[in-house]
C-alpha positions as CSV (number, residue, x, y, z in Angstrom):
1,M,38.8,-127.1,125.1
2,G,37.4,-125.7,121.9
3,K,33.7,-125.6,121.0
4,R,32.7,-128.8,119.2
5,D,31.4,-128.3,115.7
6,T,28.0,-129.8,115.1
7,K,25.9,-130.2,112.0
8,Q,22.1,-130.8,111.6
9,R,20.7,-132.7,108.7
10,N,17.2,-133.8,108.0
11,I,16.5,-137.4,106.8
12,S,13.3,-138.1,104.9
13,H,12.0,-141.0,106.9
14,L,9.7,-141.5,109.8
15,G,10.3,-142.8,113.3
16,K,8.7,-145.9,114.8
17,K,5.4,-145.5,116.6
18,E,5.6,-144.5,120.2
19,V,2.8,-145.0,122.7
20,G,0.8,-141.8,123.0
21,C,2.3,-140.3,119.9
22,R,0.9,-139.9,116.4
23,E,2.5,-142.4,114.1
24,E,3.7,-139.9,111.5
25,Q,6.8,-138.2,113.0
26,K,9.6,-136.1,111.7
27,I,13.2,-137.1,112.5
28,S,16.3,-135.1,112.6
29,Y,19.8,-136.3,113.3
30,Q,22.3,-134.0,115.2
31,E,25.7,-135.3,114.6
32,E,28.8,-134.0,116.3
33,A,31.8,-133.8,114.0
34,G,33.9,-136.9,114.3
35,N,31.3,-138.8,116.3
36,T,29.6,-141.8,114.8
37,K,26.7,-141.7,117.3
38,P,24.1,-139.2,116.2
39,I,21.3,-138.3,118.5
40,Q,17.9,-139.2,116.9
41,T,15.3,-136.6,118.0
42,I,11.8,-137.6,117.0
43,K,9.0,-135.0,117.1
44,N,5.4,-135.1,116.0
45,S,4.3,-132.6,113.4
46,D,2.3,-131.0,116.3
47,S,5.3,-131.2,118.7
48,S,3.1,-133.1,121.2
49,C,5.7,-135.8,121.8
50,E,9.5,-136.0,121.7
51,Y,12.0,-138.6,122.6
52,K,15.7,-139.4,121.9
53,I,17.5,-142.5,120.9
54,D,21.3,-143.0,120.5
55,K,22.1,-144.8,117.3
56,E,25.5,-145.8,116.0
57,V,26.2,-145.6,112.3
58,M,26.8,-149.0,110.7
59,I,27.5,-147.9,107.1
60,D,28.0,-144.4,105.9
61,V,28.0,-143.7,102.1
62,S,29.0,-140.1,101.1
63,H,29.0,-138.7,97.6
64,M,29.9,-142.2,96.3
65,S,30.3,-142.9,92.6
66,H,31.4,-146.1,90.9
67,V,32.7,-146.2,87.3
68,Y,33.8,-149.3,85.4
69,T,34.9,-149.8,81.8
70,D,32.8,-151.9,79.5
71,E,34.0,-154.4,76.8
72,M,34.3,-151.5,74.3
73,G,36.5,-149.5,76.6
74,N,33.8,-147.0,77.5
75,P,33.3,-145.7,81.0
76,V,30.0,-146.7,82.6
77,H,28.7,-144.9,85.7
78,A,27.1,-147.6,87.7
79,L,26.6,-145.3,90.7
80,K,26.4,-141.5,90.8
81,D,26.9,-139.4,93.9
82,V,25.1,-141.7,96.3
83,D,24.5,-140.7,99.9
84,V,23.1,-143.3,102.3
85,T,23.4,-143.9,106.0
86,I,22.5,-147.2,107.7
87,Y,22.3,-147.4,111.4
88,K,23.0,-150.4,113.7
89,G,19.9,-152.5,114.2
90,E,18.1,-151.2,111.1
91,F,16.4,-153.3,108.5
92,V,16.9,-151.4,105.2
93,A,15.5,-152.6,101.9
94,I,17.0,-151.4,98.6
95,I,14.7,-151.6,95.5
96,G,15.1,-150.7,91.9
97,T,14.8,-152.2,88.4
98,N,17.5,-154.2,86.8
99,G,20.6,-152.0,86.2
100,S,19.5,-149.5,88.9
101,G,22.8,-150.0,90.8
102,K,21.3,-151.7,93.9
103,S,23.6,-154.7,93.9
104,T,26.6,-152.6,92.9
105,L,25.9,-150.4,96.0
106,A,25.6,-153.4,98.3
107,K,28.9,-154.8,97.1
108,H,30.6,-151.7,98.4
109,F,29.5,-152.5,101.9
110,N,31.9,-155.4,102.4
111,V,34.6,-154.2,100.0
112,L,33.8,-156.5,97.1
113,L,33.9,-153.1,95.2
114,T,35.5,-149.8,96.2
115,P,34.3,-146.3,95.2
116,S,35.7,-144.4,92.2
117,E,34.8,-141.2,94.0
118,G,33.5,-140.4,97.4
119,T,33.7,-142.7,100.5
120,V,32.1,-145.7,102.1
121,K,32.8,-146.2,105.8
122,V,31.8,-149.2,107.9
123,L,31.8,-148.5,111.6
124,G,34.1,-145.6,110.8
125,M,36.5,-147.7,108.7
126,D,37.2,-146.5,105.2
127,T,36.7,-149.3,102.7
128,Q,39.4,-147.8,100.5
129,D,42.0,-148.4,103.2
130,P,43.5,-151.9,102.6
131,A,44.3,-152.2,106.3
132,H,40.6,-152.3,107.1
133,I,39.4,-154.9,104.6
134,W,39.8,-157.9,106.9
135,D,38.1,-156.1,109.8
136,I,35.2,-154.8,107.6
137,R,34.5,-158.3,106.3
138,Q,34.3,-159.7,109.8
139,H,31.6,-157.1,110.6
140,V,29.6,-157.4,107.4
141,G,28.6,-160.7,105.9
142,M,27.0,-161.2,102.5
143,V,24.4,-163.7,101.2
144,F,23.9,-164.0,97.4
145,Q,21.1,-164.9,95.1
146,N,21.9,-168.5,94.4
147,P,22.5,-170.6,97.5
148,D,24.1,-173.4,95.5
149,N,27.0,-171.0,94.8
150,Q,27.6,-170.5,98.5
151,I,27.5,-174.1,99.8
152,V,30.9,-175.8,99.8
153,A,30.6,-178.9,102.0
154,A,28.8,-182.2,101.7
155,V,27.3,-181.9,105.2
156,V,25.2,-179.0,106.5
157,E,27.1,-178.5,109.8
158,E,30.5,-178.7,108.0
159,D,29.4,-176.0,105.5
160,V,28.3,-173.7,108.4
161,A,31.7,-174.3,110.1
162,F,33.7,-173.4,106.9
163,G,33.9,-169.7,107.7
164,P,34.9,-169.9,111.3
165,E,37.5,-172.6,110.5
166,N,39.1,-170.2,108.0
167,L,39.2,-167.5,110.7
168,G,41.3,-169.8,112.8
169,I,38.7,-170.1,115.5
170,E,39.2,-172.8,118.2
171,P,37.3,-176.1,117.5
172,S,35.2,-175.8,120.7
173,E,34.1,-172.3,119.7
174,I,33.4,-173.4,116.1
175,R,31.1,-176.1,117.5
176,R,29.2,-173.6,119.6
177,R,28.9,-171.1,116.8
178,V,27.6,-173.8,114.3
179,D,25.0,-174.9,116.8
180,E,23.9,-171.3,117.5
181,A,23.8,-170.4,113.9
182,L,21.7,-173.4,112.9
183,K,19.3,-172.8,115.8
184,A,18.9,-169.2,114.7
185,V,17.7,-170.2,111.3
186,N,15.6,-173.1,112.6
187,M,17.8,-175.7,110.8
188,S,19.3,-177.6,113.7
189,Q,17.5,-180.8,112.8
190,Y,19.3,-180.8,109.4
191,A,22.8,-180.5,110.8
192,L,23.9,-183.9,109.5
193,H,22.0,-183.7,106.2
194,A,23.4,-183.3,102.7
195,P,22.8,-179.7,101.5
196,H,21.9,-180.9,97.9
197,L,18.9,-182.8,99.3
198,L,17.4,-179.6,100.9
199,S,14.8,-177.2,99.3
200,G,15.9,-173.9,97.9
201,G,14.6,-172.0,101.0
202,Q,16.4,-174.4,103.3
203,K,19.6,-174.0,101.4
204,Q,19.4,-170.2,101.6
205,R,18.9,-170.5,105.4
206,I,22.0,-172.7,105.5
207,A,23.9,-169.9,103.6
208,I,22.6,-167.4,106.2
209,A,23.7,-169.7,109.0
210,G,27.2,-169.8,107.5
211,V,27.4,-166.0,107.6
212,L,26.0,-165.9,111.2
213,A,28.7,-168.3,112.4
214,M,31.2,-165.6,111.6
215,K,29.5,-163.3,114.1
216,P,28.8,-160.3,111.8
217,D,27.1,-157.1,113.0
218,C,25.4,-156.7,109.6
219,I,24.2,-159.0,106.9
220,I,23.8,-157.9,103.3
221,L,21.3,-160.0,101.3
222,D,21.4,-159.6,97.5
223,E,18.1,-160.8,96.2
224,P,18.2,-163.9,98.4
225,T,14.7,-165.1,97.4
226,A,14.9,-164.4,93.6
227,M,15.3,-168.2,92.8
228,L,12.8,-169.5,95.4
229,D,9.2,-170.4,95.4
230,P,6.7,-168.5,97.6
231,R,7.2,-171.0,100.5
232,G,11.0,-170.6,100.3
233,R,10.7,-166.8,100.1
234,K,8.6,-166.8,103.3
235,E,11.1,-169.1,105.1
236,V,14.0,-166.8,104.3
237,L,12.2,-163.5,105.0
238,D,10.9,-164.8,108.3
239,T,14.4,-165.8,109.3
240,V,15.9,-162.5,108.3
241,R,13.2,-160.5,110.2
242,R,13.7,-162.6,113.3
243,L,17.5,-162.1,113.2
244,N,17.0,-158.4,112.9
245,K,14.3,-158.0,115.6
246,E,15.6,-160.6,118.2
247,E,19.4,-160.6,117.6
248,G,19.7,-156.9,116.7
249,I,21.6,-157.7,113.4
250,T,21.6,-154.9,110.9
251,V,20.0,-156.0,107.6
252,V,20.4,-154.6,104.2
253,Y,18.0,-156.4,101.9
254,I,18.0,-156.1,98.1
255,T,14.8,-157.3,96.5
256,H,12.5,-157.2,93.5
257,F,9.6,-158.3,95.7
258,M,7.8,-155.3,97.1
259,E,5.9,-157.3,99.8
260,E,9.3,-158.2,101.2
261,A,10.5,-154.6,101.1
262,A,7.3,-153.6,102.9
263,V,8.5,-155.2,106.2
264,A,11.7,-153.1,106.3
265,D,12.2,-150.1,108.6
266,R,13.3,-148.0,105.6
267,I,13.4,-148.3,101.9
268,V,16.0,-146.9,99.5
269,V,14.8,-146.5,95.8
270,M,17.5,-146.7,93.1
271,K,17.3,-145.8,89.4
272,N,20.1,-145.7,86.9
273,G,22.8,-145.5,89.6
274,V,21.1,-142.7,91.5
275,K,19.3,-142.8,94.8
276,L,15.9,-141.3,94.0
277,Q,14.1,-141.6,97.4
278,E,14.3,-143.0,100.8
279,G,11.6,-143.4,103.5
280,T,9.4,-145.8,105.4
281,P,7.5,-148.4,103.5
282,R,4.4,-146.4,104.0
283,Q,5.9,-143.2,102.6
284,I,7.3,-145.0,99.6
285,F,4.5,-147.3,98.6
286,E,1.7,-144.7,98.9
287,Q,3.4,-143.2,95.7
288,V,1.9,-145.9,93.5
289,D,1.9,-143.9,90.3
290,T,5.4,-142.7,90.7
291,L,6.8,-146.2,91.4
292,K,4.9,-147.6,88.4
293,Q,6.5,-144.9,86.2
294,L,9.9,-146.0,87.4
295,G,9.1,-149.6,86.3
296,L,8.6,-150.9,89.8
297,D,5.8,-152.9,91.3
298,V,4.0,-152.0,94.6
299,P,2.4,-154.3,97.1
300,V,-1.0,-155.5,95.8
301,A,-2.8,-153.9,98.8
302,A,-1.2,-150.5,98.1
303,E,-2.2,-150.7,94.4
304,V,-5.8,-151.7,95.2
305,A,-6.2,-149.0,97.8
306,S,-4.8,-146.4,95.4
307,E,-7.4,-147.4,92.7
308,L,-10.2,-147.3,95.2
309,I,-9.2,-143.8,96.3
310,K,-9.1,-142.6,92.7
311,R,-12.7,-143.9,92.3
312,G,-13.9,-141.8,95.1
313,H,-13.8,-144.3,98.0
314,A,-12.8,-142.7,101.4
315,L,-9.8,-144.8,102.3
316,P,-7.0,-143.6,104.5
317,K,-3.6,-143.1,102.9
318,G,-0.7,-145.4,103.5
319,I,-2.3,-148.8,103.2
320,I,0.4,-151.3,102.2
321,T,-0.6,-154.7,103.6
322,N,-3.4,-157.1,102.9
323,E,-4.4,-157.0,106.6
324,E,-4.7,-153.2,106.6
325,L,-6.8,-153.2,103.4
326,G,-9.0,-155.9,104.8
327,D,-9.6,-154.1,108.0
328,V,-10.6,-150.9,106.2
329,L,-12.9,-152.6,103.7
330,C,-14.7,-154.6,106.5
331,R,-15.6,-151.6,108.6
């Protein structure tokens, strides 16, 4: 048996906090050729702690570009040489200004679009292979911005059942899936309600339930709270976080709201079709001036902390939540 080829690549994001270890840790992924399970080795900068976790690749984007033709017949490069890897169980936020390519990127993950150059693979399946389209869409569900565009039935439970029915699932299994999906988004009590009578946040949770009933491994949410009020945004974000943490569902979350991105495991920053940065929320949002120059907002706590540091106050770096800022200021 020949020697297996391996490659080592460094990813610019940090690992989760481990008991007895400093929070800031460097991660490298050693991936054997042809294997979709890289070994994640996490070390402190002082090498005082090390542990390993097996992680399976959910979505792998390699040197991917997407070009379309505008109404004048001119080629437009919506995405340019993008590399992104998303692992099973991760919560990844994608941020960027309008026209940055974040929604175009997400639409490649369940084959609404295919690459002009490069590859996108979902659980090892190439999105450009027509034989894999059905399988990929069973693994990756998508929730869009306007919930009214996704609701097709006059009763909530019938709407949630729509996807499984079209998959040819047995009625008894559909009943079980509908009940489980509504329970997962805390909407069981509205099963027999008319969707048009629900709030925007409740409608979006029904749309998420409709995707969950199809049993995906990954949910892509394309600005799901853009049309909602603050209460509705909180309902949807809390639901998504719970599905990620408790059910282990991989989440790719596209948003303009930086406080929402701050709860992700990792953030990808897009600009003019190019991936500029990726890292933990703390790594990304401590770069307040850089993000402002890109036309992006930052969490209010991060901006206030940055201004206080500029004015000579001795605050630690990496403050991104109101709670962290409050704790520091009250010491």
